[in-house]
C-alpha positions in Angstrom: 65.6 -88.5 -32.1 66.7 -86.4 -28.8 70.4 -87.9 -30.0 70.2 -86.9 -34.0 69.8 -83.5 -32.5 72.7 -83.3 -30.1 70.9 -82.9 -26.8 71.9 -85.8 -25.4 75.8 -85.9 -24.5 78.0 -88.4 -26.1 78.1 -91.4 -24.6 80.7 -91.9 -21.9 83.1 -95.1 -22.2 85.7 -95.5 -19.9 88.7 -97.7 -20.5 89.6 -100.6 -18.4 91.7 -98.5 -16.7 89.7 -96.0 -16.3 86.8 -97.9 -14.9 88.7 -99.6 -12.3 90.2 -96.1 -11.1 86.3 -95.0 -11.1 85.6 -98.0 -9.0 88.4 -97.6 -6.8 87.3 -93.6 -6.0 83.7 -93.9 -6.4 83.1 -95.1 -2.9 84.8 -92.0 -1.0 84.8 -89.2 -3.9 82.2 -86.9 -5.0 80.5 -87.8 -8.1 80.2 -84.1 -9.3 84.2 -84.3 -8.8 84.7 -87.5 -11.1 82.5 -86.0 -13.8 84.9 -83.0 -13.9 87.8 -85.2 -13.9 86.7 -87.1 -17.1 84.7 -84.0 -18.6 81.5 -85.4 -18.5 78.4 -84.6 -16.8 76.9 -85.9 -13.2 74.6 -88.4 -15.0 76.9 -90.0 -16.6 79.3 -90.8 -13.3 75.9 -91.9 -11.4 74.5 -93.9 -14.1 77.4 -96.0 -14.2 78.0 -96.3 -11.1 74.1 -97.7 -10.8 75.0 -99.9 -13.8 78.4 -101.7 -11.8 76.4 -101.4 -8.6 79.3 -99.1 -6.9 77.6 -97.5 -3.5 79.1 -94.4 -1.3 80.6 -95.7 1.6 79.7 -94.9 5.3 82.5 -92.9 5.6 82.0 -90.6 3.2 78.1 -90.4 3.4 78.6 -89.0 7.3 81.4 -86.9 6.1 81.3 -83.5 5.3 81.3 -83.8 1.4 78.7 -86.5 1.6 75.8 -84.1 1.6 74.2 -84.9 5.2 75.2 -82.9 8.2 78.2 -83.2 10.1 77.1 -85.2 12.5 77.0 -82.8 15.7 75.4 -79.6 13.9 71.3 -79.5 14.7 71.2 -82.6 16.3 69.6 -80.9 19.0 66.4 -80.3 16.6 66.3 -84.2 15.2 64.1 -86.7 15.6 66.2 -89.8 17.2 65.3 -93.2 17.3 62.0 -94.1 19.2 61.0 -90.2 19.3 57.4 -90.0 19.5 56.1 -86.7 17.7 54.2 -84.7 20.3 51.2 -84.8 17.5 50.8 -88.0 17.2 47.4 -89.6 17.2 45.8 -85.7 17.4 43.8 -84.2 14.4 45.2 -81.3 13.0 43.6 -78.5 11.6 43.6 -78.2 7.9 45.6 -75.6 6.1 44.5 -72.4 4.3 41.2 -71.0 4.5 38.3 -73.7 5.1 35.3 -71.5 3.8 37.0 -72.2 0.2 38.8 -75.4 0.3 36.7 -78.4 -1.4 34.8 -80.5 0.6 34.6 -84.1 0.3 32.5 -85.0 -2.8 32.6 -81.7 -3.9 33.4 -81.8 -8.0 34.9 -78.7 -9.8 33.2 -76.2 -11.3 34.2 -76.5 -15.0 34.0 -80.8 -14.7 32.7 -82.1 -18.0 29.2 -84.1 -17.2 28.7 -87.3 -18.1 27.4 -87.3 -22.0 29.9 -84.3 -22.9 32.2 -84.7 -26.4 35.6 -83.4 -26.6 38.7 -83.4 -29.3 42.0 -85.0 -27.7 45.3 -83.8 -28.4 45.7 -86.4 -30.7 42.9 -84.9 -33.1 40.2 -87.4 -32.1 36.7 -86.9 -30.2 36.0 -88.5 -27.2 32.7 -89.6 -25.3 32.5 -89.2 -21.3 30.8 -91.7 -19.8 31.8 -92.1 -16.1 32.9 -89.5 -13.3 35.2 -92.6 -12.2 38.9 -91.1 -10.6 41.7 -92.4 -12.1 43.5 -92.2 -15.3 41.0 -90.2 -18.0 40.7 -93.5 -19.9 38.3 -94.0 -16.7 36.2 -91.3 -17.9 36.4 -90.5 -21.8 36.6 -93.1 -24.1 37.3 -92.4 -28.4 33.7 -92.2 -30.3 35.0 -94.0 -33.0 35.7 -97.3 -30.6 32.4 -96.2 -28.4 30.8 -96.6 -31.5 32.3 -100.2 -32.8 31.7 -101.6 -29.3 27.8 -100.9 -29.2 27.4 -102.4 -32.5 30.1 -105.3 -32.2 31.3 -105.8 -28.8 34.6 -106.0 -27.1 37.3 -105.0 -29.5 39.7 -108.6 -30.6 42.6 -109.0 -28.8 45.6 -107.5 -31.7 43.2 -105.5 -33.6 42.6 -102.0 -33.6 39.6 -99.2 -34.0 40.3 -97.0 -37.1 38.3 -95.0 -39.6 39.0 -95.7 -43.0 41.2 -93.9 -45.2 40.3 -90.3 -45.9 36.9 -90.6 -43.8 38.3 -89.2 -40.3 36.3 -86.6 -38.4 35.9 -85.3 -35.4 32.1 -84.8 -35.2 30.2 -87.2 -33.3 27.4 -87.4 -35.2 29.5 -88.1 -38.5 30.8 -91.0 -36.8 29.4 -94.4 -37.5 30.1 -97.7 -38.7 30.5 -96.8 -42.2 33.3 -94.8 -41.8 35.7 -97.0 -39.1 36.7 -100.6 -39.4 38.4 -103.3 -37.3 42.0 -104.3 -38.4 44.7 -106.0 -37.0 47.6 -104.1 -35.4 50.2 -104.9 -38.2 47.9 -103.9 -40.8 47.5 -100.3 -39.1 51.6 -100.6 -38.6 51.4 -101.5 -42.6 49.3 -98.1 -43.1 51.4 -95.8 -40.8 54.9 -96.5 -42.3 57.2 -94.8 -44.6 58.1 -98.4 -46.6 54.0 -98.1 -48.1 55.4 -95.4 -50.4 57.5 -98.3 -51.7 61.5 -98.6 -51.4 62.6 -95.3 -53.6 61.1 -93.3 -50.7 62.1 -95.4 -47.7 65.6 -95.5 -48.7 65.2 -91.2 -49.1 63.7 -91.2 -45.3 66.3 -93.2 -44.4 68.8 -91.0 -46.5 67.8 -88.1 -45.1 67.8 -89.3 -41.1 71.8 -90.6 -42.1 72.4 -86.8 -43.4 71.0 -85.2 -40.3 72.2 -87.0 -38.1 76.5 -86.8 -39.5 75.4 -82.9 -39.8 74.2 -82.8 -35.7 77.2 -84.6 -34.9 79.8 -82.3 -37.2 77.7 -79.4 -35.9 78.4 -80.6 -31.8 82.1 -81.5 -32.5 82.7 -77.4 -33.5 80.9 -76.5 -30.8 83.0 -78.6 -28.6 85.9 -76.9 -30.5 84.9 -73.6 -30.0 84.5 -74.3 -26.4 87.8 -75.7 -25.9 89.6 -72.9 -27.5 87.5 -70.2 -25.8 88.9 -71.4 -22.3 
């Protein structure tokens, strides 16, 4: 999707000669300099280096172009190997105002209590069943799954709980066994693919995507041509 909208830069595909050039110079040359030489982004060169296993040499990293200190400046203020911090083993006071800090076990004033309902970003009603820390899935469960599990037990592997066609609702009281069902992942995929509308619609969707990609490609080429002419 991002590629079709022209957000990503064109893929960098160096020739064997260019690849050899980069392999020889990457260890001792700033990555941005190489990116400027080839007219690509910094990340495209660094990504290529990661895939090829190229590393910067120790001499480069220790020099002024390596982005580190020059080896002398600031040396008196650095920790040296074996140095013991003066506050080792000491309990340091907290930062900020202790009177306004959270105390152990304290909960946010606006935290929803167990038994609360909400509608998530995907438009499904959820029920809070726990205050356990960690991912929200340890505290919230979609109501339609909760209703099915309470009546039938754990959801079988490879299956999902969904609303029957046309019966989706965010009203917890209206979410009953009559409006939900357990189907396989394959059945769920077939319900949500545009192929269910027939081959004619599928071809139109694919054609629209192809046209969009060509439009974005030409717009990108025109923008690059305009930039080159303005330089």
